[in-house]
C-alpha positions in Angstrom: 60.7 110.3 116.4 64.3 109.5 114.7 66.1 111.4 112.1 65.0 111.6 108.5 66.1 108.3 106.8 68.6 110.1 104.5 70.2 111.7 107.6 70.3 108.4 109.4 71.9 106.8 106.3 74.6 109.2 106.2 75.3 109.2 110.1 75.4 105.3 109.7 77.9 105.6 106.9 80.2 107.6 109.0 79.8 105.5 112.2 80.7 102.2 110.2 83.7 103.9 108.3 85.1 105.2 111.6 84.7 102.0 113.8 88.3 101.1 114.1 89.6 104.4 115.4 90.9 104.9 119.0 88.9 106.8 121.6 90.0 110.6 121.4 91.2 110.6 117.9 90.6 113.6 115.8 88.5 113.1 112.7 88.5 116.1 110.0 85.8 116.4 107.2 87.0 118.1 104.1 84.0 120.2 103.2 83.6 122.4 99.9 79.9 123.5 100.8 78.4 121.2 98.3 75.5 118.7 99.1 77.7 115.8 99.5 80.3 117.3 101.7 78.0 119.3 103.8 75.8 116.3 104.6 78.9 114.5 105.5 80.1 117.4 107.7 76.8 117.4 109.7 76.7 113.7 110.0 80.3 113.8 111.4 79.7 116.5 113.8 76.8 114.4 115.2 78.2 111.0 115.0 81.9 111.5 115.9 81.6 112.8 119.4 79.1 110.2 120.3 81.7 107.6 119.3 84.2 109.1 121.8 86.0 110.9 119.0 86.8 114.6 118.2 85.5 116.2 114.9 86.7 119.3 113.0 86.2 120.7 109.5 88.7 121.7 106.7 87.7 123.7 103.6 89.9 124.4 100.7 89.7 127.8 98.9 91.3 127.1 95.4 91.0 131.0 94.6 89.8 130.1 91.2 86.4 131.8 91.4 85.1 135.2 92.5 83.9 134.9 96.3 85.7 131.7 97.1 87.3 133.1 100.2 84.0 134.4 101.5 82.5 131.0 101.0 85.3 129.4 102.7 84.9 131.7 105.6 81.3 131.1 105.8 81.9 127.3 106.1 84.2 127.9 109.0 81.7 130.0 110.8 79.0 127.2 110.2 81.4 124.5 111.6 80.8 125.1 115.3 77.0 124.8 114.9 77.6 121.4 113.3 79.8 120.3 116.1 82.9 120.8 114.3 85.8 122.2 116.1 88.6 123.0 115.0 87.7 124.5 111.5 90.1 125.9 109.1 90.1 127.4 105.6 93.1 126.5 103.7 94.0 128.8 100.6 96.0 127.1 97.9 97.6 128.0 94.6 96.5 126.0 91.7 99.3 125.3 89.1 98.9 123.9 85.7 100.5 120.6 85.7 98.3 117.8 84.3 95.4 120.0 83.4 93.0 122.1 85.6 91.4 119.2 87.1 94.6 117.4 88.3 96.3 120.7 89.2 93.3 121.6 91.5 93.2 118.0 92.9 96.9 117.9 93.7 96.7 121.4 95.5 93.7 120.2 97.4 95.0 117.1 98.6 98.4 118.7 99.4 96.6 121.1 101.5 94.5 118.6 103.3 97.5 116.3 103.9 99.7 119.1 105.4 96.7 120.3 107.7 95.8 116.8 108.9 99.5 116.1 109.9 99.8 119.4 111.5 96.6 118.9 113.6 97.3 115.4 114.4 94.2 113.9 112.6 93.6 110.1 112.5 91.4 110.6 109.5 90.3 113.1 106.9 86.8 112.3 105.6 86.0 113.0 101.9 82.5 113.3 100.4 82.7 111.1 97.4 79.7 109.4 96.7 78.4 106.1 94.8 77.9 108.5 91.8 81.3 109.7 92.0 82.8 106.1 92.1 80.6 105.3 89.0 81.9 108.4 87.0 85.4 107.2 88.1 85.1 103.7 86.7 83.6 105.0 83.5 86.4 107.5 83.1 89.1 104.9 83.6 87.2 102.3 81.5 87.4 104.7 78.5 91.1 104.9 79.0 91.7 101.3 79.0 92.6 100.9 82.5 93.6 97.6 84.2 91.8 96.0 87.2 93.4 98.1 89.8 92.6 101.3 88.2 88.9 100.0 87.5 88.6 99.3 91.2 87.9 102.9 91.7 88.4 105.0 94.8 89.1 103.0 98.0 87.0 103.7 101.1 90.3 103.9 102.9 93.7 105.3 101.5 96.1 106.4 104.3 94.8 109.5 106.0 91.7 109.7 103.8 88.4 107.9 104.1 85.4 108.0 102.1 82.2 107.0 104.1 79.7 107.8 101.4 80.7 105.4 98.5 77.4 103.2 99.1 75.2 106.2 99.0 74.0 108.2 95.9 74.4 111.8 95.5 70.6 112.2 95.7 70.6 111.0 99.1 72.9 113.6 100.4 70.7 116.2 99.0 67.8 114.8 100.9 70.0 114.8 104.0 70.7 118.5 103.6 67.2 119.4 102.9 66.1 117.5 106.0 68.5 119.4 108.2 67.7 122.7 106.7 71.2 123.1 105.2 71.7 125.0 102.1 74.4 123.7 99.8 76.5 125.7 97.3 76.5 124.3 93.8 79.9 124.9 92.3 79.5 126.0 88.8 82.6 123.9 87.6 80.4 121.0 88.4 78.2 121.9 85.3 81.1 123.0 82.9 81.3 120.6 80.0 85.0 121.5 79.5 85.6 118.9 82.3 85.7 115.3 81.4 83.9 114.1 84.6 81.1 116.7 83.9 80.6 115.3 80.5 80.4 111.8 82.0 78.0 113.0 84.6 75.8 115.0 82.5 76.0 113.0 79.1 77.6 109.6 79.3 75.8 108.3 82.3 72.3 109.6 81.5 72.7 108.0 77.9 73.7 104.6 79.5 70.7 105.1 81.8 68.4 105.8 78.7 69.8 102.8 76.8 70.1 100.2 79.4 67.7 101.1 82.3 68.0 102.3 85.6 70.9 101.3 87.9 73.9 101.9 85.9 75.8 103.8 88.6 75.1 101.1 91.1 76.4 98.4 88.6 79.6 100.5 88.0 80.2 101.0 91.7 79.5 97.3 92.2 82.1 96.7 89.4 84.6 98.7 91.4 84.2 96.7 94.5 84.6 93.5 92.5 87.8 94.7 90.7 89.2 95.8 94.0 88.8 92.4 95.7 90.5 90.9 92.6 93.3 93.5 92.5 94.0 93.0 96.1 94.4 89.2 95.5 96.6 89.5 92.4 98.8 92.1 94.0 99.4 89.7 97.1 100.2 86.9 94.7 102.6 89.0 92.8 104.4 90.3 96.1 105.0 86.5 97.0 106.3 85.8 93.5 108.5 89.1 93.4 110.2 87.9 96.5 111.0 84.4 95.1 112.1 85.7 91.7 114.2 88.5 92.8 118.0 88.1 93.0 120.3 89.8 95.2 120.8 92.9 92.7 117.0 93.1 91.9 117.3 90.9 88.8 114.3 88.5 88.2 114.6 84.8 87.4 112.8 84.2 84.1 112.2 80.6 84.9 110.2 81.7 88.0 108.1 84.0 85.8 107.6 82.2 82.6 104.6 80.0 83.5 102.6 82.6 85.6 99.3 84.0 84.5 100.0 87.4 82.6 98.1 89.4 85.3 100.6 88.1 88.0 103.7 88.2 85.9 103.2 91.9 84.7 102.6 93.1 88.3 105.8 91.5 89.2 107.6 93.2 86.4 105.9 96.7 87.3 107.0 96.2 91.0 110.7 95.5 89.8 110.5 98.5 87.5 109.4 100.8 90.0 112.1 99.5 92.4 114.7 100.2 89.9 113.7 103.8 89.7 111.0 104.2 87.3 108.3 106.7 88.4 105.1 104.7 89.3 102.9 107.4 87.7 104.7 107.0 84.3 105.0 103.5 83.8 102.2 102.4 81.5 100.7 99.2 80.2 102.7 99.6 77.0 105.9 99.7 78.9 105.2 96.6 81.0 104.0 94.6 78.0 107.3 95.4 76.1 109.2 94.0 79.1 106.9 91.0 79.3 107.8 90.0 75.9 111.4 89.5 77.1 110.0 86.8 79.1 107.3 85.2 77.0 108.6 85.9 73.4 112.1 86.0 73.7 114.0 86.4 70.3 117.3 88.1 71.5 115.8 91.6 71.7 117.7 94.8 72.6 116.9 96.6 76.1 113.5 97.9 76.5 113.5 101.6 77.8 111.2 102.8 80.5 110.5 106.1 82.2 112.9 107.6 84.5 116.0 106.2 82.4 115.2 102.4 83.6 116.1 99.9 81.0 115.2 96.2 81.0 117.3 93.6 79.3 117.3 89.7 79.3 120.6 88.0 80.1 121.6 84.5 81.2 118.0 83.5 82.3 117.5 86.7 84.2 115.6 89.9 83.6 117.6 92.9 84.6 115.9 96.3 85.2 118.5 99.1 86.1 119.3 102.8 85.4 123.0 101.7 84.9 123.5 101.7 81.1 126.5 99.5 81.2 124.6 96.8 82.8 122.1 97.0 80.0 124.5 97.1 76.9 
C-alpha cells in the first residue's frame, strides 16, 4: 500500500521542484515546526535521498517568544529521524526596521542565506503554500501594486525554492497527521495585529462567503498569470532599454514615446535604478512623474527620485543622474 494521498502530494511537489539539481547537491529545508514546513521537511527527508541528493534542515529561532530556543532544539533533534542531516538552529536578533513582520522576515532570510552559503547548499526550501500565495496577492492588491508585485512569490528565487505553492494549507496538515507528526502552531499566526493574519482570518473568509469557494485558488492562479505577463514585459523592456540607452545612461525619448506604458515605465525604472535610486524605494508615483517627461512634455523641471537621483529632459533625451550639475 502506498503513502497517504496528502503525503504523496507533498513528496511529488518536492521532487518536481528539485528535478534540475545535480546529483550530490545539498538541499536544506527551512522548518519552523508549523504544519507546512514540517510536512515539507518530512517529504524532503524521504524524497531527496532517493533523487541522489543530500537533505538537511535549518530552523530559525527569532527569540521573540518564551521557549523558542527549546522548540528549535527539538526540531534539530527530530531532523535525523526524518532523514535530514545536517540540522542546525539559527538564533537571530530581530530589529525594528519596517515593522515587526518585515524585521523578522529580514532576520530570518539573512540567517538562512548565510547558513545556506556556509554549508554549500544548492537550494533552501520554504514551506509557503497556495494559501500563503493567495494572501500575498490580496495584500499587494490592496496596496495598488503592479503586475510584477501581483505575481506573488516565485517558486524559485535564487537559493530559495517553494515546492508547495500548488498545495493548500489543509493538505500539509493532512500529511502531518498521516505521518504522526505534531505541528507547532505559532501564536503570531493568530494575532490580528499582523496584516497577513487579518487577511487570513477575516478578508479571505469574507470573500469565500460572498463569492463562493475557490477564492484562494483563483488568487494563486492570478499570481501565475501575472508572473507570465511580467516576465514577458520585463524581457521587452530589457531589449528597449539597450536600444534607447546612450553612452552616459541617457535615454532617447524618440525610442520611448510610442511604447506601451507598461514597457516604457519599466525602462524608466531600470534606468533610475542604474543611476543609483534604491530599487526598494522607487515607487509608481516616481516613475509616473518621470514618464510625464516623455509623454506630456511641457518644459517641466527635473523630477526628484529617491537616493538623490534626478530626471530631466534635454535635447530629446531623458537624463537620470545624481550629478546636480547635469540636471540644472
